[in-house]
C-alpha positions in Angstrom: -9.2 -11.9 16.8 -6.0 -13.5 18.3 -2.6 -12.1 17.2 -1.7 -15.7 15.4 -5.2 -15.6 13.7 -4.3 -11.8 12.4 -0.8 -13.1 11.2 -2.2 -15.7 9.4 -4.9 -13.6 7.9 -2.1 -11.0 6.4 0.1 -14.1 5.1 -2.6 -15.1 3.1 -3.6 -11.4 1.4 -2.3 -10.3 -1.8 0.5 -7.8 -1.3 -1.6 -5.0 -2.8 -4.6 -5.6 -0.4 -1.7 -5.6 2.7 -0.6 -2.6 1.2 -4.3 -0.7 1.0 -4.4 -2.0 4.6 -1.2 -0.5 6.1 -2.2 2.9 4.5 -5.4 2.8 5.7 -4.1 2.1 9.5 -1.7 4.9 8.6 -1.5 7.1 5.7 1.5 8.7 4.8 4.0 6.0 5.1 7.6 5.6 3.8 8.5 3.5 0.6 10.8 1.8 2.7 8.8 1.5 5.8 6.2 -0.1 3.4 8.5 -2.6 1.9 9.8 -4.1 5.4 6.3 -4.6 6.9 5.1 -6.3 3.7 8.4 -8.1 4.1 9.1 -7.7 0.2 12.1 -5.5 -1.4 11.4 -1.9 -2.8 11.2 -3.2 -6.3 8.0 -4.9 -5.5 6.4 -2.1 -3.8 7.0 -0.3 -7.0 6.0 -2.8 -9.0 2.4 -2.5 -6.5 2.5 1.3 -7.1 2.1 1.1 -10.9 -0.6 -0.9 -10.5 -2.4 0.7 -7.4 -1.3 4.0 -9.1 -2.4 6.1 -11.8 0.3 4.9 -14.0 -1.8 5.0 -17.4 0.8 2.2 -18.9 -0.4 0.0 -16.6 -4.0 0.8 -16.1 -3.3 2.2 -12.9 -6.4 1.9 -10.3 -5.5 5.5 -8.8 -6.0 4.1 -5.3 -2.3 5.1 -3.8 -0.2 8.2 -4.7 3.7 8.6 -4.3 5.2 12.2 -3.1 8.5 13.1 -2.0 8.8 15.1 1.1 12.4 16.1 0.4 14.0 13.2 2.4 11.7 10.2 2.0 9.2 8.8 -1.1 5.8 8.7 1.1 2.5 6.9 0.0 -0.8 7.8 0.5 -4.4 6.8 -0.5 -5.9 8.6 -3.1 -9.7 10.0 -2.3 -10.6 6.8 -4.2 -8.4 4.6 -2.2 -9.7 6.1 0.9 -13.4 5.3 -0.1 -12.6 1.7 -1.0 -11.0 1.1 2.4 -13.4 2.3 4.2 -16.0 0.7 2.9 -14.2 -2.7 3.9 
């Protein structure tokens, strides 16, 4: 696949799917790095985390978790998220 086709595919993907794909390529990325790579603000990534995480207020899917390493907030695929990404 050419670089242009890959870029076009990425631009059509939903931000949640793009976030999962980024984490499947490199788990443990920082919240700010994910926001930059998705070309959205940090608030949008936090909204995605409500949907993709395990927040019961939003019927979260439990695919992504957030941890604080002392300096940065990092995003990780849960076991459920890893299984889902591996099946695609």
